[in-house]
C-alpha positions in Angstrom: -54.8 21.7 -55.3 -55.0 25.2 -56.5 -58.3 27.0 -55.9 -60.2 28.6 -59.0 -60.1 31.9 -57.3 -57.7 34.0 -55.3 -57.5 32.9 -51.6 -58.5 35.6 -49.1 -57.0 35.2 -45.7 -56.9 38.7 -44.6 -60.5 38.8 -42.9 -59.2 40.8 -39.7 -58.6 43.6 -42.1 -62.1 43.5 -43.8 -64.6 40.8 -44.7 -66.6 40.0 -47.7 -70.1 41.5 -47.8 -72.9 38.9 -46.9 -75.4 38.8 -49.7 -78.3 39.0 -47.2 -76.7 42.2 -46.0 -76.6 43.6 -49.4 -80.3 42.6 -49.9 -81.3 44.4 -46.8 -79.3 47.6 -47.8 -80.6 47.9 -51.6 -84.2 49.6 -50.5 -82.3 52.3 -48.5 -79.9 52.8 -51.5 -82.7 53.0 -54.2 -86.4 53.2 -52.8 -86.3 54.9 -49.7 -84.0 57.9 -50.2 -85.3 60.5 -47.8 -83.3 62.5 -45.3 -83.9 61.0 -41.8 -84.0 64.5 -40.2 -86.9 65.6 -42.4 -90.4 65.5 -40.9 -92.2 64.5 -44.3 -93.1 60.6 -45.1 -90.0 60.1 -47.0 -87.9 61.1 -44.1 -89.9 59.3 -41.5 -89.6 56.0 -43.3 -85.9 56.2 -43.2 -85.9 57.4 -39.7 -87.8 54.3 -38.9 -85.2 52.2 -40.6 -82.3 53.7 -38.6 -84.2 53.2 -35.2 -85.1 49.6 -36.1 -81.4 48.9 -36.8 -80.7 50.6 -33.3 -83.1 48.3 -31.5 -81.6 45.3 -33.4 -77.9 46.2 -32.2 -79.1 47.1 -28.6 -81.1 43.8 -28.3 -78.1 41.6 -29.5 -75.8 43.2 -27.0 -78.4 43.1 -24.3 -78.7 47.0 -23.6 -80.8 49.8 -24.4 -81.0 51.5 -27.9 -80.4 54.8 -26.1 -76.9 53.6 -25.5 -76.0 52.8 -29.2 -74.6 55.6 -31.3 -73.7 55.1 -35.0 -70.7 56.3 -36.3 -68.3 56.1 -39.4 -66.5 53.0 -38.1 -64.4 51.8 -35.3 -61.9 54.5 -35.5 -64.4 57.2 -34.8 -66.1 55.3 -32.2 -62.7 54.7 -30.4 -61.7 58.6 -30.7 -65.2 59.5 -29.5 -65.0 57.5 -26.3 -61.3 58.5 -25.6 -61.5 62.2 -26.5 -65.1 62.9 -25.2 -64.6 61.2 -21.8 -61.2 63.0 -21.2 -62.8 66.3 -22.2 -66.1 65.9 -20.3 -64.6 64.6 -17.1 -61.3 66.6 -17.3 -59.3 63.4 -16.7 -55.5 64.0 -16.5 -54.3 60.4 -16.8 -54.8 57.4 -19.2 -53.8 53.7 -19.2 -53.2 51.7 -22.4 -50.8 49.0 -23.8 -48.2 49.2 -26.3 -50.3 46.6 -28.4 -53.3 48.7 -28.9 -54.5 49.5 -32.5 -53.5 52.8 -33.8 -57.1 54.3 -33.3 -56.4 54.1 -29.6 -52.6 54.2 -29.4 -52.1 57.2 -31.6 -54.8 59.0 -30.1 -53.8 58.8 -26.7 -50.1 59.5 -27.6 -51.3 62.8 -29.4 -53.0 63.9 -26.4 -50.1 63.1 -24.2 -47.8 65.1 -26.4 -50.2 68.0 -26.3 -50.0 68.0 -22.6 -53.6 67.1 -22.2 -53.0 63.8 -20.3 -50.1 61.9 -19.0 -50.1 58.5 -20.4 -49.0 55.1 -18.9 -48.3 52.0 -20.7 -49.2 48.8 -18.9 -46.5 46.2 -18.9 -46.7 43.1 -21.1 -45.0 39.8 -21.0 -43.3 37.8 -23.9 -46.5 36.5 -25.4 -48.2 39.9 -25.3 -50.3 39.2 -21.9 -51.4 42.5 -20.0 -49.8 42.4 -16.7 -53.1 42.8 -14.5 -50.8 43.5 -11.3 -49.2 46.5 -13.0 -52.5 47.8 -14.1 -53.7 47.8 -10.6 -50.4 49.8 -9.6 -51.1 52.3 -12.0 -54.8 52.6 -11.1 -53.9 52.7 -7.4 -51.5 55.5 -8.1 -53.7 57.3 -10.6 -57.3 57.3 -9.7 -60.0 58.5 -12.0 -57.9 57.3 -15.0 -59.2 56.4 -18.6 -58.3 52.7 -19.2 -58.3 51.8 -22.9 -57.5 48.2 -23.6 -58.7 46.0 -26.6 -60.8 42.9 -26.2 -59.1 40.8 -29.0 -55.6 41.7 -30.5 -55.9 42.2 -34.3 -52.4 40.7 -34.8 -51.5 38.2 -32.4 -55.0 37.0 -31.3 -54.7 37.5 -27.6 -58.1 38.0 -25.5 -58.4 40.2 -22.5 -60.5 39.3 -19.6 -62.9 42.2 -19.7 -64.9 41.4 -16.5 -61.5 41.3 -14.6 -60.3 44.8 -15.9 -63.6 46.3 -15.8 -63.7 45.1 -12.1 -60.4 46.7 -11.3 -61.4 50.0 -13.1 -64.5 50.2 -10.8 -62.4 49.5 -7.8 -60.3 52.6 -8.6 -63.0 54.8 -10.1 -61.7 54.5 -13.6 -63.5 54.8 -16.8 -63.0 51.7 -18.9 -63.2 51.7 -22.7 -62.4 48.6 -24.8 -61.7 48.4 -28.5 -64.0 45.3 -29.4 -63.7 45.5 -33.2 -62.1 42.3 -33.7 -64.5 40.4 -31.2 -67.8 42.1 -32.3 -69.7 39.6 -34.2 -67.5 36.6 -33.4 -68.1 36.7 -29.6 -71.2 37.4 -27.5 -71.1 40.6 -25.6 -73.8 40.8 -22.7 -73.7 44.4 -21.8 -75.9 43.8 -18.7 -73.0 41.6 -17.3 -70.0 43.3 -18.6 -68.5 46.0 -16.4 -67.6 48.3 -19.2 -68.3 52.0 -20.0 -67.4 52.2 -23.8 -67.2 49.3 -26.4 -67.2 49.7 -30.2 -68.0 47.9 -33.4 -67.3 48.3 -37.2 -69.5 46.7 -39.8 -67.0 45.6 -42.2 -65.2 43.3 -39.6 -68.3 40.8 -39.5 -69.5 40.9 -43.1 -71.3 44.2 -43.1 -70.7 47.3 -45.1 -67.5 49.6 -44.8 -67.8 53.1 -43.5 -70.1 52.4 -40.5 -69.7 51.4 -37.0 -71.2 52.1 -33.6 -70.3 53.2 -30.1 -71.9 51.7 -26.9 -72.1 54.3 -24.0 -72.8 53.1 -20.6 -75.4 55.6 -19.6 -75.6 54.7 -16.1 -72.0 55.7 -15.6 -70.7 58.0 -18.1 -72.4 61.1 -20.0 -70.1 62.6 -22.5 -70.1 65.6 -25.0 -70.2 65.0 -28.6 -66.9 64.4 -30.5 -68.6 65.4 -33.9 -70.6 68.6 -34.0 -72.9 70.2 -36.5 -76.4 68.8 -36.1 -78.8 66.9 -33.8 -78.4 63.7 -35.1 -78.0 60.5 -33.0 -79.5 62.5 -30.2 -77.4 65.3 -30.4 -74.4 63.0 -30.0 -73.0 63.1 -33.6 -73.7 65.6 -36.0 -74.2 64.6 -39.7 -76.6 63.2 -41.9 -76.6 59.3 -41.2 -75.2 56.6 -43.3 -78.6 55.0 -43.5 -77.9 52.1 -45.9 -74.6 51.5 -43.9 -76.4 51.4 -40.5 -79.0 49.0 -41.8 -76.4 46.7 -43.2 -74.4 46.8 -40.0 -77.3 45.7 -38.0 -78.4 43.1 -40.3 -74.8 41.7 -40.5 -74.7 41.7 -36.5 -78.0 39.8 -36.6 -76.6 37.2 -39.0 -73.3 36.9 -37.0 -75.3 36.1 -33.8 -77.7 33.8 -35.5 -75.0 31.7 -36.9 -72.1 32.5 -34.5 -72.0 28.9 -33.1 -71.6 27.2 -36.6 -69.3 29.8 -38.0 -67.1 29.5 -34.8 -66.9 25.8 -35.3 -66.2 26.2 -38.8 -63.4 28.7 -38.6 -61.8 27.2 -35.6 -61.4 23.9 -37.7 -59.7 25.9 -40.3 -57.3 27.4 -38.0 -56.6 24.1 -36.3 -56.0 22.7 -39.7 -53.4 25.5 -40.7 -51.5 25.0 -37.3 -51.2 21.2 -37.5 -50.2 21.3 -41.2 -47.6 23.9 -40.5 -46.3 22.1 -37.6 -46.1 18.8 -39.6 -44.4 20.4 -42.6 -42.2 23.0 -40.9 -40.8 22.1 -37.6 -39.3 25.5 -37.0 -42.7 27.3 -37.1 -43.9 29.2 -34.2 -47.0 31.4 -33.6 -46.9 34.8 -32.0 -48.8 35.6 -28.8 -51.8 33.2 -28.0 -52.8 32.9 -31.5 -51.6 29.3 -31.5 -53.7 28.3 -28.6 -57.0 27.5 -30.6 -59.0 27.4 -27.4 -57.8 30.6 -25.9 -57.4 33.2 -28.6 -59.3 35.1 -31.1 -60.4 32.1 -33.4 -60.2 34.2 -36.4 -56.5 35.2 -36.2 -53.2 33.2 -36.7 -49.9 35.0 -36.4 -47.1 32.7 -37.8 -43.5 33.3 -37.2 -41.1 31.5 -39.9 -37.4 30.6 -39.9 -35.1 33.4 -40.8 -34.7 33.6 -44.5 -33.7 35.7 -47.2 -37.3 35.5 -48.5 -38.8 37.1 -45.3 -38.8 40.7 -46.5 -40.8 39.6 -49.7 -43.0 37.0 -48.2 -46.4 38.9 -48.4 -45.3 39.8 -52.0 -44.4 36.2 -52.9 -47.7 35.0 -51.5 -49.7 37.8 -53.3 -48.1 36.5 -56.7 -49.6 33.0 -55.6 -52.9 34.6 -55.3 -52.9 34.5 -51.5 -54.0 37.7 -49.7 -52.6 37.9 -46.1 -51.0 40.5 -43.9 -48.1 40.9 -41.5 -45.0 43.0 -40.6 -41.6 42.5 -39.3 -40.7 42.7 -35.8 -38.4 45.8 -36.4 -39.0 49.3 -37.9 -35.5 49.9 -39.5 -35.2 51.7 -43.0 -38.2 51.4 -45.2 -39.6 48.6 -43.5 -42.5 50.0 -41.2 -43.0 46.7 -39.3 -45.5 45.7 -36.8 -45.5 47.9 -33.6 -47.4 45.0 -31.9 -44.5 42.5 -32.8 -42.0 45.1 -32.0 -43.4 45.6 -28.6 -43.1 41.9 -27.8 -39.8 41.2 -25.9 -37.3 38.6 -27.5 -38.8 38.5 -30.8 -36.4 37.7 -33.6 -36.3 40.5 -36.2 -34.9 38.2 -38.8 -37.9 35.7 -38.9 -40.7 36.0 -41.3 -44.0 37.0 -39.9 -47.3 36.5 -41.7 -51.0 37.0 -40.2 -53.7 34.7 -41.5 -57.1 35.6 -40.6 -60.2 33.5 -41.4 -63.7 34.0 -42.2 -66.9 31.9 -42.8 -66.2 31.8 -46.5 -62.8 30.2 -46.3 -62.6 26.6 -47.0 -60.2 23.7 -46.1 -58.7 23.5 -49.7 -57.8 27.2 -49.4 -56.1 26.4 -46.0 -54.1 23.6 -47.6 -53.1 25.7 -50.6 -51.9 28.5 -48.3 -49.6 26.0 -46.2 -48.4 24.2 -49.3 -47.4 27.5 -51.1 -45.9 28.7 -47.9 -43.8 25.6 -47.3 -42.9 25.6 -51.0 -41.4 29.2 -50.9 -39.1 28.0 -48.0 -38.2 24.8 -49.6 -37.1 26.8 -52.7 -34.8 28.9 -50.5 -33.2 26.0 -48.9 -32.1 24.4 -52.2 -30.5 27.4 -53.4 
């Protein structure tokens, strides 16, 4: 069955705005237009909306509003945590993995190239699991390090045990930052229980607006200098007039995500399981990278598919796009003009000749869309076999 509209299976990149979120944002885009730093009534009304949003986010994460700072998105939040903690505390060593999002990896690599820090990469296995024994070795040899490891990998769906890593970091007096962009709004984070110093969120990953995010700073353990100067906004932590309607939209989106999380997880997990089962039935050679094929122990929104080596591998995403299916991916190499995926390239033993596609699911996807995507993918390979 061919869907009437294009099939969007790239929700890990961005998500469709929830109509409830747009409704919450509209008054701040039209009627309530004052500058929140102004002392008159127009400004005070908008300031109240920001602080209400901050309280909503803090309440959902079980923390204090004073520990939530709004940013332009996950990338700025990651940069703030990394750069400001290194500068504030004069840290000379950082630990990350080769699988991190570029917001983390490129930032730390740049600081290492400048000579600001020494950077260590923790070892991973063929499935992309972090070697916690090696992490402890690095921490033991380099006390008072910054550790930055993501909670849910955006490409292969692996989940990190935040509690275990956080406990190791505290044992060795390290500062622990986790990029939680992919899990925020999809998993519950109880910041009274999690031993983390920084986590982050980006509104557009959980059906909120683009261009807005937040940073949680554990005030009991860390005090950092601002990353963006130029004003007293965000309690002197981020200069610049706030993205008011974005902030209100983010808070509403996170509120909806928590309200409906169990139902959405059940729906999305069923879609992911359906795709796995149908692909395995129709393409016996199919594989799944990282933990993404393990429905119960991975980021339930992400499935990274490894397809048999074929001449169509290089054009796979383009062919899917022609069939009106939006997905993403990359090869396991970076030769020539093919940029490839740094995550897949870091996994030992991956075959660079196979085709790789990341399908990522959201609450608006349907079973018919999954069936159409699988049938299209199988059809592309069947055509290649009969040539």
